C-alpha positions, 0 to 999 in steps of 0.5 A: 542477124544473118540468115541463110535460106535453100533458095531453090524453090524460090527461084524455080518453082512459080507457085506452091513452095516457091511462092511460100519461100518468096512471100516469107523473104519478101515479108521479113525484108519489109518489116525487118530490114535490119536482118541480112537474108542470103539466098542460096540458089544452086543454078540460075533460075527462071523465076525472076526475084529481086525484093533489094533491101538486105537480101543477096541471091548466092549461086555456086562456081563453077557452075556446072550441074554436078557441082551445083548439086554437090554444093547444094547439099553440102559444100553451101555449108562452109560458104554460109559460114564464111559469109556470116550465116548464123542460122539457116533455114531449109524451106521445103523439108530438107538441109544441106548436110553439115550445118552444125559442123559449122556451128550454124543453127537450123530451122527446117519447114515442113508443109505436109507428109501427104506421100507417106498418108496417101503413098499411092498416089506417089511413085514409090521411088519418089515416096523413098527420096522425100521420106529420106529427106525429110525425115533427115532434116527433122533429126538434124535441124534445131527446130521443126516448123510445120505450117499447120497443126495438121502437118505437126501431128503427121510429123509426130505420127510418121517421123517420131519427132518429139513434139517439143522440137516442133513450132507452127507457124502458118504461111501468108499469101502474095500481096495481089490478093489483099489488093484490088484487082478487079479491073485488070480481071474484068478486062481479062473476063471481056477478052477472054469472052468469060462470065461475069458471074462464076464459081472459081476453083484454083489448085492442080487438076488432080484427084486429091483437090477434087476439082471433078466434083466442083464441076459436077456440082456446077453442072447440076446447078448450071453454074459456071466454073473457072478452073485455074491449075495445071491438069493431070490426066485425071482432070482431062479424061473427065474434060474430054468426056464432057459434051459440047453443051457441058463445056460451055459451063466449065472453063479451064484456064492458064497463063494468067499473071498474078494481078489477074488471078487475084482479080478473078478470086475477087469478081468470083460469086464463090471459090470451091476448094473440096479438097480430100487432104491438104498440108495448109491449103494456100488457096483458102488465104488468097480466097479470103484475102481477096473477099471471096465466099469460101467453100472447102472441106471439113478435114486436114488443114483445111478445117484450121484454115478456113475461117467462121463465114466457110461452109466446110463439107463434111463428106465431100458429097455432091448433095452436099456441095450443091446445097452450099452453092446454092446458098452462096449462089442465091442468098446475097446477104448470106454471102455478105456475112460470110465474107465478113467473118472471113475477112476479120479471121485472115487478118491473122495470115497479113504479111506483118503477122507471119514475119513477127512469128519468123522474127522471134523465132529466129531471135529465140533460136540464136538467143536474142530473144 
């Protein structure tokens, strides 16, 4: 079995969609080494990814930007055919044109349709480009894979794709979150003069993900909050308006290694993720894999991904979040029981489980089942 991948984000995105692709390829290579995987990358990447085994990166020649764009959009199909690719997987809601003419089956993963559900959060030109790509990919693909029931429902509602053409497969997280990296995190906390007991938020510091609500609740309860994520103006304006005393409790961080980040999860008293909407919510998996108490929101895919030990906010209100924080901050027995429940639940997102679902999906589509 030879599988091709649209690999731009694997080599160019350090988080999010890049992590999704890298984790999938890494786990398939580990548990199904007999599969040959071809990663079609339009130009030299900035993210190092060398899983070894039967995984090969493919770059276009010549190496001009214009040719690379053409290659990624359509010319890659002929190359994939020559290399024996039987199935091409678009990892992030797009596919090259012409796969079916080359006799190559196709799958496309759709992570979310937030740009259609919340159009006010995106520029009009960006919305149009995203919608055109995902609509064409879902129409042309032999199978559409949504990463959650929420995203599946959105694909049906906004794009009119038949439910019979859609399959749901969740996603795992990087291996570091399943490993013990508390020692490196303790060193990081000491070097950066950070508190040893703290709440944690991880994600882009933007309005949809609600980091300001997390900060307001922690300020109200006098709880230190560490935040890891790229800041948007929404957050920067809030943080700059804080008093010096308030800033003593709020710690935006950057430049962490994956091991340091995993360790911060593992040492956190509680992880807070009061997002207003998610297509999946990978930080929830990272928190549960790290055996960290979890507070999130009872909406979108978050209510699917969060385990039974989580506290889910119904309204994302400040009083509600403050009460949830108090419980995990002060009741150690409740916290331990909650972590245990989530630790059992999160096993469904283990690499081996996700890899098995994908291997079976590829096999079925190719008639190897």
